[in-house]
N, C-alpha and C positions, 0 to 999 in steps of 0.2 A: 504493500500500500504506500501511496505517496500522499502526504497530508498537507493541508494549508496552501494549496496551489494559488499563485497570484497571476500566472501567465502560462500559456501553452506555447512552447517555442517551436515545436515541430511535431509532425504526425509520427515520427520515429520513436516517440516516447520520451522526449526531453521536456521537462517542466521546470518552472521557476517557483521558488518558495523562499520566504524569509527564514533566517536562522538567528540565533543569539538575540532573541527579543526584538527582531527587526533591524538589528544593527548591521547585518550582512545579508547578502542574497546568494542563494545556492542554486546552481543548475543541476537538476537531478535527472538521470536517465534510467529508465526501466525497460527491460527486455521481456517482461512478462507478457504472455499471450492475452491474459485477462488482466486489465488494469483496474485497480480499486483506488479512486482518487477522492479527496475532499478538497473543497475550494474555500478560500477566504471569501465570505459573503460580499464584501465591498470591493472586491478586485475586478468584477465584471459588471458591465452595464446590463440593466434588465433587458429581456428579449424583446419587449415591446408588443408581445402578443396580448390582444385585448382580453381573451378569456383563457384562464388556466385550467379549465375543465378537461379532464382526460376521459376517454371512453372506459366504461366498466364492462368487463367481460366475465361471464361465469365459466369456471373451469371445473369439469367433473373431477372428483377426488381420485378416480381411477387413473388419471393422467400423471399422478405423482408416483414415482418409483421409490419405494422405501427399502429396497434391497441393498442400497448403497451403504447402509449402516447396520452393524450387527453387534449386539451385546455379547461381550466375551466373558467377563467375570467381574466380581467385586471383591476387593481385598481390604482388610483393615491392618494397618501397620501396628505391630506389637511394640509397646513401650513400657519402661519401668516408671516413667513419670506419671503423676496422678492425672486423671481425666478432668480437665477443667470444665467440661460441659456438665458434669454431674456434681461439681463442688457447690456448697452452699455459699461460700465466700471465696473471692480471689483477691489477694493483696499483692501488689507489684511495687517494687522499689527501684527497679532499674539496675544497670550494671555499675553505676557510680558507687553504690553502697558496698559492693564486692563480697559481703558475707552477711549471714543472719545476725551476727553480733553487732555489726554496724547499723543494721535495720532497727534494732531495739534502742539505740542511743537517741 
């Protein structure tokens, strides 16, 4: 994916986007067959189309092929640490305390 595009430089997959909070401009080239892009909203002029309504088409559910994904398994990682999801209280002091003795001070 190429994000925050402000210009399309060529049909060969070269795009322009700001970097470093807009302090620099990067030319980005992608060779992906399918390009996923996001555009900066103010970078392009409105299309000028009077109506933005798009046709709505009904597609039968049989048209979707769900065989592309298959559930293989589910596993739970074993750990010696307590399960935080089942704890009645969770207290955290961060790494700066370094030990439980420092936490009590």
